[in-house]
C-alpha positions as CSV (number, residue, x, y, z in Angstrom):
1,X,-0.1,0.0,-0.1
2,X,1.4,3.7,-1.0
3,X,1.4,6.1,1.7
4,X,0.5,9.7,1.5
5,X,3.5,11.2,3.1
6,X,3.9,14.9,3.7
7,X,7.5,16.8,3.6
8,X,8.1,19.4,5.9
9,X,11.6,21.0,5.8
10,X,13.0,24.8,5.9
11,X,14.5,26.1,2.4
12,X,17.6,27.7,2.8
13,X,16.9,30.0,-0.4
14,X,13.8,31.3,1.0
15,X,15.6,32.2,4.2
16,X,18.4,34.0,2.5
17,X,15.8,35.9,0.2
18,X,14.4,37.3,3.3
19,X,17.6,38.5,4.6
20,X,19.3,35.7,6.7
21,X,23.1,35.6,6.6
22,X,24.4,32.3,5.3
23,X,25.4,31.0,8.5
24,X,22.3,31.6,9.9
25,X,20.9,29.3,7.3
26,X,23.3,26.9,7.7
27,X,21.0,24.1,9.1
28,X,18.3,24.6,6.5
29,X,18.0,22.7,3.5
30,X,18.6,23.0,-0.3
31,X,16.1,22.5,-3.4
32,X,18.7,19.8,-4.2
33,X,17.8,17.8,-1.1
34,X,14.2,18.4,-0.8
35,X,14.1,17.5,-4.7
36,X,15.9,14.4,-3.8
37,X,13.6,13.3,-1.0
38,X,10.7,13.9,-3.0
39,X,11.7,11.8,-6.1
40,X,13.1,8.9,-3.8
41,X,9.8,8.7,-1.9
42,X,8.0,8.6,-5.1
43,X,10.6,6.1,-6.4
44,X,9.9,3.9,-3.4
45,X,6.2,3.6,-4.3
46,X,4.7,6.6,-2.1
47,X,3.3,9.9,-2.5
48,X,5.3,12.8,-1.5
49,X,3.4,16.0,-0.7
50,X,5.6,19.0,-0.1
51,X,4.6,21.4,2.9
52,X,7.2,23.5,3.8
53,X,8.2,25.0,7.1
54,X,6.3,24.8,10.5
55,X,4.4,28.0,9.5
56,X,3.1,26.5,6.3
57,X,2.3,23.2,8.1
58,X,0.3,25.1,10.9
59,X,-2.1,26.4,8.3
60,X,-2.4,23.2,6.4
61,X,-3.3,21.3,9.8
62,X,-5.8,24.1,10.6
63,X,-7.4,23.9,7.0
64,X,-7.8,20.2,7.3
65,X,-5.2,18.7,5.5
66,X,-3.6,15.4,6.7
67,X,-1.0,12.7,5.6
68,X,-0.3,9.1,6.5
69,X,3.1,10.1,7.7
70,X,5.0,13.3,7.6
71,X,8.8,13.2,6.9
72,X,10.2,15.8,8.9
73,X,13.7,17.3,8.4
74,X,12.9,21.0,9.5
75,X,15.1,22.6,12.0
76,X,13.3,25.5,13.2
77,X,14.2,29.4,13.0
78,X,14.7,30.5,16.4
79,X,15.0,29.4,20.0
80,X,16.7,26.2,21.8
81,X,13.2,24.3,21.5
82,X,13.1,25.2,17.6
83,X,13.5,21.6,16.3
84,X,10.7,20.6,18.6
85,X,8.0,22.7,17.2
86,X,6.8,20.6,14.1
87,X,6.7,17.4,16.2
88,X,4.6,19.6,18.6
89,X,2.1,20.7,16.1
90,X,1.9,17.0,14.4
91,X,1.2,15.5,17.9
92,X,-1.4,18.2,18.6
93,X,-3.0,17.1,15.8
94,X,-2.3,13.1,15.9
95,X,-0.2,13.1,12.8
96,X,2.5,10.1,12.9
97,X,6.3,11.8,11.7
98,X,9.4,10.4,11.2
99,X,12.4,10.9,13.5
100,X,12.6,12.1,17.6
101,X,9.7,13.5,19.6
102,X,9.6,17.0,20.9
103,X,11.3,16.1,24.1
104,X,14.1,14.5,22.5
105,X,14.5,17.4,19.9
106,X,14.7,19.8,22.5
107,X,16.8,18.4,24.9
108,X,19.6,17.4,22.3
109,X,20.0,20.8,20.5
110,X,21.0,22.3,23.7
111,X,24.6,20.5,24.1
112,X,25.1,21.2,27.9
113,X,21.6,19.3,28.5
114,X,22.6,16.5,26.5
115,X,26.1,16.2,28.2
116,X,24.2,15.9,31.2
117,X,22.0,13.4,30.1
118,X,24.9,11.5,28.5
119,X,26.9,11.8,31.8
120,X,24.3,10.2,34.0
121,X,24.4,7.1,32.4
122,X,27.8,6.8,32.8
123,X,29.0,7.3,29.3
124,X,32.2,9.5,28.7
125,X,32.3,13.0,27.6
126,X,34.4,15.8,28.1
127,X,34.2,18.1,31.4
128,X,32.3,21.2,30.4
129,X,30.7,24.3,32.0
130,X,28.2,27.0,30.6
131,X,29.3,30.5,30.2
132,X,26.5,33.0,30.4
133,X,28.3,35.9,29.9
134,X,32.2,37.3,29.1
135,X,33.0,37.7,33.0
136,X,31.7,34.3,33.5
137,X,34.9,32.9,31.3
138,X,37.0,34.2,33.8
139,X,35.7,31.5,36.3
140,X,36.2,28.8,34.2
141,X,38.1,25.8,36.0
142,X,38.8,23.5,33.4
143,X,42.6,22.3,31.8
144,X,43.3,24.3,29.0
145,X,43.1,24.3,26.0
146,X,39.4,24.3,26.0
147,X,36.6,24.1,23.1
148,X,34.0,26.8,23.2
149,X,31.0,26.7,20.6
150,X,27.3,28.3,21.1
151,X,25.3,25.9,23.3
152,X,22.2,25.4,20.9
153,X,23.5,25.7,17.3
154,X,24.3,23.1,14.6
155,X,26.4,22.5,11.3
156,X,29.4,24.2,12.7
157,X,27.8,27.5,13.4
158,X,30.1,29.6,15.5
159,X,32.8,27.4,15.2
160,X,36.4,28.4,13.9
161,X,40.1,27.7,14.5
162,X,39.5,30.2,17.3
163,X,37.1,27.8,19.0
164,X,40.3,26.1,20.8
165,X,41.3,28.8,23.6
166,X,44.5,28.5,25.3
167,X,44.0,30.5,28.2
168,X,41.3,32.6,30.1
169,X,42.0,35.7,28.0
170,X,41.4,34.0,24.6
171,X,38.0,32.3,26.2
172,X,36.9,35.6,27.5
173,X,37.2,37.1,24.0
174,X,35.8,34.4,22.1
175,X,32.8,34.0,24.7
176,X,31.7,37.9,24.3
177,X,32.0,37.0,20.7
178,X,29.9,34.1,20.4
179,X,27.3,35.3,23.0
180,X,27.0,38.4,21.3
181,X,26.5,37.1,17.7
182,X,24.3,34.2,18.7
183,X,22.3,35.5,21.8
184,X,22.8,32.5,23.7
185,X,25.3,30.8,26.1
186,X,28.7,29.1,25.1
187,X,29.7,25.7,26.0
188,X,33.0,25.4,27.0
189,X,34.5,21.9,27.4
190,X,38.0,20.4,27.8
191,X,39.6,19.9,24.2
192,X,40.0,16.2,23.0
193,X,42.9,16.2,20.9
194,X,42.5,12.7,19.2
195,X,40.7,11.4,16.1
196,X,37.1,12.4,15.1
197,X,34.4,10.2,13.9
198,X,30.7,10.5,13.1
199,X,28.5,7.4,13.3
200,X,25.1,6.6,11.7
201,X,22.6,4.6,13.7
202,X,19.1,3.4,12.1
203,X,16.1,2.1,14.4
204,X,14.5,2.9,17.7
205,X,15.0,1.3,21.3
206,X,16.1,-2.1,21.3
207,X,15.8,-2.4,17.5
208,X,18.4,0.3,16.7
209,X,21.5,-0.7,15.5
210,X,24.9,1.1,13.9
211,X,24.8,1.5,10.4
212,X,28.7,2.5,10.3
213,X,31.4,4.9,11.4
214,X,33.2,7.5,9.3
215,X,36.5,9.4,10.2
216,X,36.6,12.9,9.8
217,X,39.9,14.5,9.3
218,X,40.6,18.0,8.2
219,X,42.7,18.7,5.0
220,X,46.3,20.5,5.8
221,X,45.1,23.1,3.3
222,X,42.0,23.9,5.6
223,X,43.9,25.3,8.3
224,X,44.1,24.2,11.9
225,X,41.9,20.9,12.4
226,X,38.4,22.1,13.3
227,X,35.6,20.9,12.1
228,X,34.3,24.3,11.5
229,X,31.4,25.8,9.9
230,X,33.8,27.1,6.9
231,X,34.9,23.4,6.6
232,X,31.8,21.9,6.7
233,X,30.4,24.2,3.9
234,X,33.6,23.3,1.8
235,X,33.6,19.8,3.0
236,X,34.5,18.4,-0.4
237,X,37.7,20.0,-0.9
238,X,38.8,21.1,3.0
239,X,37.4,17.4,4.7
240,X,38.6,13.9,4.1
241,X,36.1,11.4,5.1
242,X,37.0,7.6,5.3
243,X,35.5,4.2,7.0
244,X,37.1,3.5,10.5
245,X,38.7,0.0,9.8
246,X,40.3,-0.9,12.8
247,X,38.3,-3.6,14.3
248,X,38.9,-2.8,18.1
249,X,38.2,1.0,17.8
250,X,35.5,0.6,15.7
251,X,33.8,-1.4,18.4
252,X,34.4,1.0,21.0
253,X,33.0,3.9,18.9
254,X,30.0,2.1,17.7
255,X,29.2,0.8,21.4
256,X,29.5,4.4,22.6
257,X,27.7,5.8,19.9
258,X,24.7,3.0,20.2
259,X,24.5,3.6,24.0
260,X,24.2,7.2,23.6
261,X,21.4,7.2,21.0
262,X,19.8,4.6,23.0
263,X,19.8,6.6,26.2
264,X,18.9,9.8,24.6
265,X,15.6,7.8,23.2
266,X,16.6,8.9,19.6
267,X,14.2,7.2,17.0
268,X,14.4,5.9,13.2
269,X,17.5,7.5,12.3
270,X,20.5,9.8,13.9
271,X,24.3,10.9,14.0
272,X,26.4,10.8,16.8
273,X,29.8,12.9,16.8
274,X,32.7,11.7,19.2
275,X,36.2,12.3,19.6
276,X,39.2,10.6,21.4
277,X,41.1,12.0,23.9
278,X,44.8,12.4,24.6
279,X,44.7,8.4,25.1
280,X,42.9,7.4,22.3
281,X,39.6,6.8,24.0
282,X,36.3,8.0,22.4
283,X,34.1,10.3,23.9
284,X,30.6,11.7,23.3
285,X,30.7,15.0,21.7
286,X,27.0,15.8,20.5
287,X,24.4,13.8,18.7
288,X,22.0,15.0,15.8
289,X,18.7,13.1,16.0
290,X,17.6,15.2,12.7
291,X,20.3,14.3,10.5
292,X,20.9,16.3,7.2
293,X,19.7,14.2,4.1
294,X,21.3,15.6,1.0
295,X,22.3,12.7,-0.8
296,X,26.1,13.1,-1.4
297,X,26.8,16.2,1.1
298,X,25.3,15.0,4.2
299,X,27.2,12.7,6.6
300,X,24.5,10.1,6.9
301,X,24.0,9.4,3.4
302,X,27.7,9.2,3.1
303,X,27.8,6.6,5.9
304,X,24.9,4.6,4.0
305,X,27.1,4.6,0.6
306,X,30.2,3.8,2.6
307,X,28.3,0.6,4.0
308,X,26.8,-0.2,0.5
309,X,23.3,1.1,1.4
310,X,21.6,3.4,-1.4
311,X,19.8,6.7,-0.6
312,X,16.5,4.9,-1.6
313,X,17.3,2.0,0.8
314,X,18.2,4.8,3.9
315,X,14.9,6.7,3.2
316,X,13.0,3.3,3.2
317,X,14.4,2.2,6.5
318,X,13.9,5.4,8.3
319,X,10.1,5.7,6.9
320,X,9.6,1.9,8.0
321,X,11.0,2.2,11.5
322,X,8.6,5.4,11.8
323,X,5.7,3.1,10.6
324,X,6.6,0.2,12.7
325,X,6.4,2.1,15.9
326,X,3.5,3.9,15.1
327,X,1.3,1.0,13.8
328,X,1.1,2.0,10.2
329,X,1.5,-0.7,7.6
330,X,2.6,0.7,4.2
């Protein structure tokens, strides 16, 4: 049976046209991504109905429109609970949807809240503090160097080579700049100097499983080795991605990613970012329960391709997971 599937998304070009900066729209999706989703869902035998942003969804719901399933990739525009806005609307009207629920999306967008939850399960993550203002940076009692970034942003927003602060003076200046720029606190954590990985996970609860792990290496020509906003935007030339092939390390990385994914109660699919400390031990850094889905540019589809899973099969598995947990029979 084919399903009526609504597509909810934030189209990057629309926000750019209304005056948003390129960095402010970094988490939003391109026409290429939306078209790939639509054509692939159709190729899987379903009907794909573009809806647009959360505001467009709200109007359609008020007008009485309904779908068998909503494929949600909308990031939201403002506030640290912005990713939860679409799921909240859909739950209010009883419409099934893909990916995590409002509680998970709100909690995981705030990196400090996420780390507190992960740590409560005994999973390793660097020591950290939240800096509310520049003066607070002077009170940070962590080992330097430290890494500072906005507490509730994604896609490398606010991250640059300056994010690694080597002393209190550097941290104070950086914190003041980030707080003024993003109007939110700054997460400061002890810097992990080791290798960096991102791990794809599919499924829900006990049925969740690791799809694969990919190492992220910044090319020498890109400058200091920080997975910054700029490097993510130009990843084809500035970043080298490769499968994690060391069996023992893969096992450690995969186990930590899956434990974090399950502990945070993510659903259908997600991506977990890890980095090793000076002893080579993997640590949790952050999680993306609403992963990017550009067929070739986003990390989760890249991991799928690395593991021999086509883009169509990836979307099919995400939708099947969503349907199974909501009692939908496609």
